[in-house]
VOBA-1610 file (N, C-alpha, C; in pm, whole numbers, padded with zeros to 5 digits, always signed):
BEGIN
Met+23952+05327-00214Met+23848+05216-00265Met+23743+05292-00338Thr+23686+05192-00418Thr+23591+05262-00532Thr+23431+05198-00480Asp+23354+05239-00553Asp+23214+05201-00501Asp+23201+05040-00528Glu+23285+05007-00635Glu+23253+04853-00661Glu+23331+04775-00553Thr+23421+04824-00472Thr+23491+04735-00377Thr+23415+04763-00262Leu+23303+04863-00236Leu+23242+04877-00108Leu+23099+04821-00109Thr+23052+04779-00229Thr+22927+04714-00223Thr+22908+04604-00326Ala+22810+04512-00312Ala+22789+04397-00379Ala+22651+04363-00379Glu+22585+04328-00480Glu+22456+04276-00472Glu+22416+04154-00544Glu+22332+04062-00476Glu+22302+03953-00533Glu+22167+03960-00570His+22147+03945-00739His+22015+03976-00753His+21919+03880-00724Gly+21980+03753-00752Gly+21885+03627-00746Gly+21798+03618-00598Asn+21878+03684-00496Asn+21793+03657-00373Asn+21776+03819-00319Gly+21799+03921-00363Gly+21781+04052-00342Gly+21854+04096-00223Ile+21982+04035-00203Ile+22063+04099-00087Ile+22163+04205-00133Arg+22167+04297-00065Arg+22290+04421-00097Arg+22384+04405+00023Ala+22515+04414+00002Ala+22608+04425+00100Ala+22674+04549+00077Thr+22691+04623+00204Thr+22779+04754+00190Thr+22903+04742+00291Tyr+23020+04782+00249Tyr+23117+04772+00335Tyr+23134+04917+00392Asp+23185+04935+00516Asp+23239+05100+00547Asp+23335+05070+00676Glu+23397+05178+00680Glu+23507+05183+00786Glu+23487+05321+00868Thr+23470+05293+00990Thr+23464+05402+01079Thr+23577+05424+01157Glu+23606+05522+01236Glu+23706+05554+01295Glu+23773+05435+01397Thr+23686+05341+01442Thr+23715+05233+01521Thr+23676+05091+01471Glu+23585+05083+01365Glu+23556+04945+01304Glu+23553+04953+01154Arg+23574+04833+01124Arg+23535+04773+00964Arg+23383+04715+00987Arg+23293+04759+00900Arg+23161+04717+00909Arg+23097+04657+00785Leu+23046+04548+00807Leu+22987+04481+00661Leu+22853+04450+00680Glu+22747+04552+00628Glu+22590+04533+00649Glu+22562+04475+00538Phe+22457+04383+00565Phe+22371+04318+00454Phe+22223+04367+00476Ser+22155+04391+00357Ser+22003+04424+00353Ser+21944+04362+00255Val+21817+04308+00288Val+21742+04264+00203Val+21661+04366+00124Val+21681+04380-00008Val+21616+04476-00107Val+21501+04435-00165Thr+21508+04314-00225Thr+21389+04257-00283Thr+21377+04113-00185Pro+21275+04091-00143Pro+21259+03946-00078Pro+21240+03849-00157Asp+21316+03734-00124Asp+21307+03616-00205Asp+21198+03525-00180Ala+21145+03457-00256Ala+21005+03389-00249Ala+21030+03259-00159Glu+21159+03226-00127Glu+21162+03116-00017Glu+21195+03154+00119Ser+21219+03305+00119Ser+21236+03371+00250Ser+21127+03443+00319Ser+21118+03426+00437Ser+21009+03520+00501Ser+21082+03659+00540Ala+21193+03683+00536Ala+21255+03807+00563Ala+21215+03914+00467Gly+21167+04002+00533Gly+21090+04136+00445Gly+21198+04209+00394Ala+21152+04314+00310Ala+21263+04416+00250Ala+21279+04493+00351Gly+21409+04551+00383Gly+21457+04630+00481Gly+21523+04558+00594Thr+21512+04427+00599Thr+21567+04339+00717Thr+21722+04348+00684Thr+21778+04374+00800Thr+21944+04374+00796Thr+22006+04278+00893Ala+22141+04271+00878Ala+22238+04207+00953Ala+22363+04263+00935Ala+22468+04254+01039Ala+22579+04328+01013Ala+22699+04230+01065Ile+22828+04277+01024Ile+22938+04206+01070Ile+23057+04302+01091Ala+23088+04318+01232Ala+23166+04435+01248Ala+23305+04372+01312Gln+23420+04452+01291Gln+23571+04412+01333Gln+23640+04534+01373Asn+23730+04513+01466Asn+23791+04633+01496Asn+23882+04693+01374Arg+23917+04815+01346Arg+23987+04869+01251Arg+24099+04795+01216Glu+24172+04762+01305Glu+24300+04676+01284Glu+24288+04562+01212Gly+24171+04501+01230Gly+24140+04378+01145Gly+24185+04242+01204Tyr+24213+04257+01354Tyr+24246+04122+01398Tyr+24171+04080+01517Ala+24066+04145+01548Ala+23976+04095+01658Ala+23864+04011+01615Met+23780+03938+01710Met+23666+03873+01662Met+23562+03953+01590Leu+23511+03888+01502Leu+23391+03952+01432Leu+23249+03939+01521Lys+23188+04058+01522Lys+23088+04063+01592Lys+22962+04062+01485Val+22859+03989+01523Val+22746+03969+01421Val+22620+04059+01499Arg+22580+04155+01447Arg+22468+04239+01483Arg+22341+04249+01395Pro+22219+04280+01450Pro+22119+04313+01362Pro+22119+04407+01265Thr+22188+04531+01297Thr+22229+04636+01217Thr+22357+04672+01239Ala+22433+04750+01167Ala+22569+04804+01176Ala+22570+04872+01313Asp+22506+04960+01384Asp+22492+05011+01499Asp+22447+04926+01615Gly+22388+04806+01578Gly+22288+04743+01677Gly+22393+04666+01797Asp+22330+04620+01879Asp+22385+04554+02006Asp+22464+04417+01930Glu+22551+04377+01965Glu+22604+04235+01927Glu+22515+04119+01968Leu+22503+04035+01888Leu+22439+03903+01914Leu+22538+03800+01941Glu+22648+03782+01862Glu+22743+03678+01875Glu+22892+03710+01825Arg+22994+03668+01863Arg+23128+03679+01831Arg+23185+03564+01762Tyr+23251+03556+01654Tyr+23314+03449+01588Tyr+23460+03493+01523Tyr+23547+03385+01539Tyr+23683+03411+01491Tyr+23691+03403+01343Gly+23598+03334+01284Gly+23608+03301+01131Gly+23505+03384+01040Phe+23543+03427+00943Phe+23450+03490+00866Phe+23329+03422+00798Asp+23371+03287+00776Asp+23269+03188+00708Asp+23128+03179+00817Met+23201+03155+00972Met+23109+03130+01076Met+22998+03255+01087Ala+23068+03393+01076Ala+22991+03506+01098Ala+22884+03502+00966Leu+22935+03477+00863Leu+22837+03479+00736Leu+22728+03383+00759Asp+22770+03267+00819Asp+22665+03167+00833Asp+22566+03235+00922His+22590+03289+01011His+22502+03367+01133His+22398+03471+01048Val+22458+03536+00966Val+22400+03655+00905Val+22303+03575+00813Ala+22333+03491+00739Ala+22244+03416+00645Ala+22127+03356+00703Glu+22147+03308+00812Glu+22038+03267+00917Glu+21939+03369+00977Leu+22004+03483+00993Leu+21917+03611+01047Leu+21848+03661+00902Leu+21916+03649+00802Leu+21828+03687+00653Leu+21751+03592+00605Glu+21763+03459+00645Glu+21689+03350+00589Glu+21724+03319+00444Val+21866+03339+00419Val+21910+03272+00280Val+22006+03190+00322Ser+22071+03134+00190Ser+22167+03027+00207Ser+22312+03128+00240Pro+22401+03084+00315Pro+22536+03147+00335Pro+22592+03171+00192Gly+22590+03068+00101Gly+22665+03084-00017Gly+22618+03192-00121Thr+22496+03259-00102Thr+22437+03341-00176Thr+22465+03484-00127Leu+22528+03505-00010Leu+22535+03652+00032Leu+22670+03695-00032Pro+22613+03833-00097Pro+22741+03891-00168Pro+22842+03942-00076Val+22975+03967-00105Val+23083+04006-00010Val+23160+04102-00107Pro+23152+04247-00067Pro+23238+04320-00143Pro+23383+04318-00145Glu+23463+04335-00245Glu+23602+04319-00258Glu+23688+04364-00120Ala+23635+04474-00047Ala+23700+04551+00052Ala+23687+04457+00168Ala+23579+04386+00184Ala+23555+04311+00306Ala+23593+04153+00294Ala+23642+04129+00173Ala+23701+03988+00162Ala+23784+03922+00278Asp+23890+04007+00324Asp+23980+03979+00417Asp+23929+03991+00562Met+23805+03996+00601Met+23750+04007+00741Met+23791+03897+00802Gly+23791+03878+00929Gly+23824+03751+01010Gly+23949+03748+01054Met+23980+03617+01114Met+24116+03592+01171Met+24172+03487+01090
//
C-alpha cells in the first residue's frame, strides 16, 4: 500500500483520515486538522472506526484509534455517520482513503 491509499484529506472542512492495520485490527482514524467555521469541534478532535483484521466483524466507533468503543455498526455508512456526528461535520465530507473503502459488512 502507498501513502496515497492510506491517507486522505478534505481541505474544505479540515478533516484528515488515516488508515492503519495492526496485528488484530484495521483502523480508520479521522482528525480535525483545521476547524471548520460551522463546527465547534477543535483542532485535534478525533474519531475512529475499527474492524477485525479479517474484515468481516462489526465496525467499532471510538473516540480515538485506541479508545474505548462507543458503538458498533454493521454498515460502513452508519459508522461514518457516527464519526461525522462526533466531529460535527457532514458525513458526505469525510475523506476515506482507498485502502479503507471496503470496510464494513
